[in-house]
Steps between C-alpha positions, in 0.01 A plus 500: 500500500342814350244700696176627339257769619143505358333842471134516396189671644293185438553246776394203283757594236775516764408164656475330161841626388661403832363145485589457134863612543572321828356171376657501154855641531775371728755781494263788586275577795229761559599679823212749522195669352413871480153644422623837365798701386576660837515162677709362213762772554515423874529123446762541227719695743444248778535168312717594196327263257669398176178515292179700546173418322351850473141581403488832315151629577457530879344765728734753662857449380464298180743245363689746278580738788584209730752365246668841470528539878631147560751533215644812666582298812589162351589492132562123497136397559331362185133567422230303319213739427146360509196684364196503268499595130370854551798601717768419243592870470615487863741223406694726267601713796633209707685364198712815526598383850655186355199271550498231230217265602134592454214253557141568399208392715373234488823301438556130471709313754750421224551870417544598865752226576689569178532867598637404844751262344621762251553760771665239728750412226584869459555538875725193521697623200542835674614326820752301299624813325537684830693209649729482196557876516579478870743214439654699217544803726655288774733326254592835348578649842709194584679515165569873545640433848726224366607716204586787734715271716681368193546850358645636825725194536628544144559868567699430816717257307555764233309304235260780400717732293317524170179673616444871549260666742283588199466129418428416863234769505332357190481156663358640824274757335653794692765763442833412667804724508702379801525230762691367798528196729415461868620192685272393788645281774332335799790477745446236772495645851717218636743241368226253407397478136146578390290202392384458139144575612608826667696604191206439268261681737731801499534485121120499459469789744765700314331448162157597633635799693701632206191489280297689761766763579644567154234681297679728255768270363528166324679233703637155419560269794785254466533151654585449866849366572544408863324809642606755237264628231609739220230736372521708184333843511418668168420871468313703241721806539875527481633449851640798683704407806321732745145402404600136471625492859196688632255266326691185593531604866126569522416159355755318719371666819146389413621146438690493831184616679310205353786265588488601867142376519610150403668238717789385284802376692741734329581860410416657165812648338498671158794581277420757230683526170491830315291568187624475143349635180611207280369145538840337444633682809250353748750227586712777656206604716474143626868490592456832681203358694717201602776731623253718689349194669843366597582834661159518663541162671803647679280784632252343746269798555425588136222342296600613151795652317548669164810447292661844520670530163353409164735285301723435801579158363630642176718741699652221710525204265679536168322404176179419684309407184765239427475370856122474473531310172747260658263450794229396255730255319626362830145434623414322174810282532417416863144408399642266234738344755791566260811498723749602228285789382439618857873502576581683178233769553587535869866563414390758244271656761786524750734639237242765412476608862873494559585690179462830683749580774234693695310178575524424872395205712167665605408556135583139412299388801207708381519350151518144630216558748275618218602206280424255781154654548425446131626140520286443810191626315574277204541193722176583678315523167643162400381350827855428622545547874859606563611712796875504446546870419840592647549772760738769374665717765612861464855417609559239230719593204396470136677166437313332789166644390550383142602151614189477718287612205653238272455225759136602551432490125648150472275380784197656335582346161539160666153538656355602163661200327354260758164668462509487120611137490245380751226733610468715185511201266225331697293818520522566128387147419226548756405817312486307171271243659283784634470646149424160346228433757347848516539619139120517456470751785588870503856443619757779484874543548420639846282204605760248379778688682292511816435124471874426513572782749720714275470864407353538147813685384740218588256223413477643148878520465564153644226340291647636177855408606393145578262419213606740225159665470292748692218404734233632260657319202491170691142557617397577141678187374312283752163658421542464123612137541180418691290699253639289212412181686146618571443590134497129420161488670268628225220537752677794665469847355808720468345738750469221757861398439612862539344523846609151606871578451496826694422773247209740555488656153451274192647765269816527711521119520479483120784753459724319749424161342589624152819662627605169662397259223482708182133402459177636639306264732248431217777428248683275747186300576429452128856384432485261796173349376628460144797300629 
């Protein structure tokens, strides 16, 4: 209900307006009366009315000055100016303050109520617009968060190779010349595993704390896997090792200070990969962060550790770009549940590692550990719970390590096959039903993925693999099918049909419809009628 304040120096005028409005309109209520401009300013601050009936000619502070003063403090209040013919020149001044309604004394009841209704409609439209804008901002923030997770995940799996820092900078609206990865880990203080609630609470804390502590750089926060979270830091200036370490240490110390104030049942450990000046090398920084964290876990008293040598992976592992490419292919084959392809790529992967005589058991262990982390992340994103990662010991020789790796991959593929044949199949059909039932709403890839509890990245891939079309193509197909059916009802306008099938813009709907059918909505309706 909208609140109205009546301001007039004539008491009879105030009482008459109050009675007229309260007895004739249901969605508004007069909450007070003021005899002059000064009192009107005080009451406006106290009651925050939506509409003020303001007499222009009053002793002391007149209506014009009162409007100006109230507008300074609350720009959302709407005014209906009330005055006699000979004060019309005053009205010009308040019109400059955005006042649109002006009633001349004496006014009929019809004119007064019509003015209230017009202003009320404007206010409700403004409320609606504000709510839509707020929803848009929230959806945008959520979409950005999801996009960041997917981007970081793709980067870690070496699937972002065709974009430069210049292109990243254009997307983000900032200059970017270098970047690196930090891997944050909440290490349980005892043998017991953290609950899902504790993990999510820590993840929320980390995201909020990073945003409050990191001021000068762009960051992208990846998804949580178990209690590990990769974070991509992007810099405007080319990274120099000395300044990079100084800045990172300062930020980390601040974060640790905040962490100590919390009551998480674990220790914060941070592995830091070194910076690179080319976007396609950030995968190396991630591997360095993994190595640093592995070393850090063996050192109980340290909270964070920097990888000491840039490019250490390329120094230790031969043809690292080829290994990374094989990792990517191997992950894709595992996701598909393709046993033959997994075995073939794994053998190639092993051959690649073994092709250099300098490769030792620790290096093979390191390579397999990193591969298993990537597989674990992929399984987590698919919603597959599998805890069979093998323990690899320092004393084991290369043949044993490779056999363990092969056995682990076969177990993982078996789990993926079961999931694809049962769970994934059911979830994808569930997703189709969701689309068919909710097509008229503002559904997105993210909302559909969330509905079936998959990450958007893998939901998109699985959907296309299963049905031979993308999520958006299927949604469009469903919407256009329903639009065609509704066009048979000649009583419905094309604009109504547009909104009823989930589109917000009639022009966009028309373009999509023509692309799908070869005819515009008007042409299609005419052809349907003629048949």
